[in-house]
C-alpha positions in Angstrom: -8.1 77.5 21.3 -9.5 75.5 18.3 -8.6 72.2 20.7 -10.3 73.0 23.5 -13.4 74.4 22.1 -13.4 70.4 19.9 -12.8 68.6 23.2 -15.5 70.8 24.8 -18.3 69.5 22.7 -17.4 66.6 21.7 -18.1 66.3 25.8 -21.2 67.8 25.6 -22.0 65.7 22.8 -22.5 62.4 24.8 -25.1 60.9 26.0 -24.3 60.8 29.9 -23.3 64.7 29.9 -26.8 65.3 27.8 -28.5 63.0 30.8 -26.5 64.8 33.5 -28.0 68.5 32.3 -31.8 67.1 31.8 -31.4 66.0 35.4 -29.8 69.6 36.9 -32.6 71.0 34.2 -35.7 68.7 36.3 -33.8 70.0 39.3 -33.9 73.4 38.5 -37.2 74.0 37.4 -39.7 70.9 39.1 -43.3 70.6 37.5 -46.0 73.4 39.4 -47.4 71.0 41.1 -44.9 68.0 42.6 -47.0 67.0 45.1 -48.6 64.4 43.2 -46.7 63.6 40.0 -48.5 60.2 38.8 -51.5 58.3 39.1 -50.8 54.8 38.4 -53.8 52.3 37.1 -53.6 49.4 35.4 -50.1 49.3 32.6 -50.7 53.0 32.6 -49.8 56.1 34.5 -51.8 59.2 33.8 -50.8 63.1 35.6 -54.2 63.1 37.2 -57.2 61.3 37.7 -58.7 63.5 35.0 -56.8 61.9 32.3 -56.8 58.6 33.6 -60.6 59.5 33.1 -60.1 60.8 30.0 -58.6 57.6 29.0 -61.7 55.6 30.2 -64.0 57.7 27.8 -61.5 56.4 25.1 -61.8 52.4 25.7 -65.9 52.7 27.0 -66.4 54.5 22.9 -64.2 51.9 21.7 -65.8 48.9 24.0 -68.8 50.6 23.1 -70.4 48.3 20.2 -71.0 45.4 22.9 -67.7 43.2 22.2 -66.0 42.1 25.9 -63.1 42.7 27.4 -61.4 39.8 28.5 -59.3 39.9 31.6 -55.2 40.2 31.0 -55.6 42.8 28.9 -54.2 46.4 29.6 -57.3 48.2 29.0 -59.1 45.4 31.5 -56.2 46.1 33.8 -56.8 49.8 33.8 -61.0 49.2 34.4 -60.3 47.1 37.2 -58.1 49.4 39.2 -60.5 52.3 38.5 -62.9 50.3 39.4 -61.4 49.6 42.6 -61.8 52.8 43.7 -65.8 52.7 43.6 -66.9 53.0 47.1 -68.4 49.7 46.9 -65.9 48.0 45.5 -65.2 45.1 47.9 -68.7 44.4 47.7 -68.4 43.8 43.7 -65.6 41.7 44.5 -63.7 42.5 41.5 -61.1 40.0 41.8 -63.4 37.7 40.5 -64.3 39.9 37.8 -63.4 37.6 34.2 -64.5 40.0 31.9 -66.0 44.0 31.4 -68.7 44.4 28.9 -70.3 48.5 27.9 -74.0 48.2 27.6 -76.4 51.1 29.3 -76.7 52.1 32.8 -79.7 50.0 35.0 -80.4 53.5 36.8 -79.9 55.7 33.7 -81.0 53.7 30.4 -80.2 56.5 28.2 -76.3 56.5 28.9 -73.5 54.0 28.6 -71.9 51.9 31.5 -69.9 49.2 31.9 -70.7 46.3 33.1 -68.9 43.5 35.3 -68.0 39.8 34.8 -67.3 37.3 37.0 -66.9 33.6 36.1 -67.2 33.6 32.5 -64.5 33.2 29.5 -65.0 32.7 25.8 -65.9 29.0 25.5 -68.4 29.7 28.4 -70.1 33.1 27.7 -74.1 31.2 27.2 -73.8 29.7 30.9 -72.9 33.5 32.8 -73.9 34.4 35.5 -75.6 38.1 34.7 -73.3 40.6 35.2 -73.3 44.0 37.8 -73.7 47.4 36.3 -70.9 49.6 37.8 -70.8 53.5 38.3 -67.8 54.7 37.1 -68.7 58.5 37.9 -68.2 57.2 42.2 -65.2 56.1 41.1 -64.1 59.4 40.0 -65.3 60.9 42.7 -64.0 59.6 45.1 -60.3 59.7 43.6 -61.1 63.6 42.9 -62.2 63.8 47.3 -59.1 61.9 48.0 -56.7 64.4 45.4 -58.3 67.3 48.1 -57.4 65.6 50.7 -54.0 65.5 49.7 -53.6 68.7 48.4 -54.4 69.8 52.2 -52.7 67.6 54.3 -49.1 68.2 52.4 -48.0 64.9 53.1 -47.6 61.1 52.4 -50.8 59.5 52.3 -52.4 55.6 52.3 -55.6 54.7 50.4 -57.1 51.2 50.6 -58.0 49.7 47.6 -59.8 46.5 47.4 -57.9 44.0 48.7 -54.9 44.8 47.0 -53.0 46.6 49.8 -52.7 50.2 50.1 -51.9 52.3 46.8 -49.0 54.7 48.8 -49.6 58.4 47.6 -46.3 59.6 48.0 -45.9 63.1 47.1 -42.8 62.8 45.0 -42.7 59.3 43.3 -46.6 59.0 43.0 -49.3 56.3 43.4 -47.4 52.7 43.7 -49.0 49.4 44.3 -47.7 47.6 47.5 -47.9 44.4 48.1 -50.5 42.4 50.3 -49.4 41.8 53.6 
């Protein structure tokens, strides 16, 4: 009896048995809304667009001092992926954006807004082309509409995302970017 109990406890303490137990628990108790599991924006994963919105607000408040957010950073990639959901994303030529700042909105001067800059670099800041104000609110509205449409359809969907190929929304896998064709 003592030997059997000791051996059983030893087997249960291994990493493989713990992993198997986690898989059993996950399969027994799937997430409540497992239809859309994750939203991948930039290098970050979010439960839904509302969680991404909170992260974008954090970025806005951090960069509101007027500092420049240059390309090749995780925050820049996250914001650019959010902007790809803007209704005018194709016209904005987001692939050419090299910097993002936070300034006053063109329409609502008291409200902070993101500004996108094309063809600038740390050494060429003085000779830059004018920036464009871009509304994150329009991006969130579009993501909200897409989420509502997906919940109503009960299946996987494909969303065009400004020249990067479709964002595939799989009910079990979440969003994942497909390579260009």
